[in-house]
C-alpha positions in Angstrom: 0.7 83.4 -8.1 -2.0 84.1 -5.6 -1.0 84.4 -1.9 -2.7 85.5 1.4 -0.7 87.0 4.2 -1.9 88.4 7.7 -1.3 92.0 8.3 -1.7 94.1 11.4 -2.9 97.7 11.5 -1.9 99.8 14.3 -3.4 103.4 14.7 -0.6 106.0 15.6 -0.7 109.5 16.9 0.9 110.8 13.6 -1.5 113.1 12.1 -0.3 113.1 8.5 0.1 109.0 8.3 -1.8 107.5 11.2 -1.7 103.9 10.4 1.3 101.7 10.7 1.1 98.2 9.0 3.1 95.2 10.2 3.5 92.3 7.7 4.9 89.6 10.1 5.4 86.7 7.5 7.6 89.0 5.3 9.2 91.0 8.1 7.7 93.9 6.3 6.5 97.4 7.4 4.6 100.1 5.9 1.9 102.8 6.6 -1.3 104.4 5.2 -3.1 107.5 5.3 -6.4 105.6 6.0 -7.4 101.9 7.0 -8.0 101.3 3.1 -4.9 102.9 2.2 -2.9 101.0 4.8 -4.3 97.8 3.4 -3.5 98.9 -0.4 0.1 99.8 0.8 0.6 96.3 2.5 -0.7 94.6 -0.5 1.9 96.8 -2.8 4.8 95.9 -0.2 3.7 92.3 -0.3 3.9 92.2 -4.1 7.0 94.0 -4.4 8.8 91.6 -1.8 7.4 88.4 -3.3 8.3 89.6 -6.5 11.9 90.4 -5.3 12.1 87.0 -3.5 11.2 85.1 -7.0 13.6 87.2 -8.8 16.3 86.1 -6.4 15.4 82.5 -6.6 14.8 82.9 -2.7 12.4 80.9 -0.8 8.6 82.4 -0.4 6.9 82.2 2.6 3.6 79.7 2.3 0.3 81.6 2.6 -0.9 82.0 6.1 -4.6 82.1 6.8 -3.9 82.5 10.5 -4.5 86.0 12.2 -2.1 87.0 14.8 -3.2 87.9 18.4 -3.4 91.8 18.5 -4.3 94.5 21.0 -8.0 95.3 21.1 -7.2 98.7 19.2 -5.3 97.1 16.5 -6.8 95.5 13.6 -5.7 92.1 12.2 -6.8 91.1 8.6 -5.7 88.9 5.6 -4.5 90.4 2.4 -4.6 88.7 -0.8 -2.1 89.3 -3.9 -1.8 88.1 -7.2 2.0 88.5 -8.0 1.6 87.4 -11.7 -1.3 90.2 -12.4 0.9 92.6 -10.5 4.0 92.2 -12.5 2.3 92.9 -15.7 1.8 96.5 -14.5 5.5 97.2 -13.3 
């Protein structure tokens, strides 16, 4: 199933993992070593969370195409996932 959710990437002072990622629609958080890595980690988190909700027959938030308001230094973007494709690789 294809879904899209907004994420917010926040630059931190951490030298090893400088990017914190908030995934508001799924109450999720992750991090990354680069912006690209942060987006990939968010995609992985979303796939795992949606798969978990599906497996437990719990409601899954609808796709959300609205970007949240963020500070000028933060990055808000949309992340797409394909849970059917993802579950084939687990």
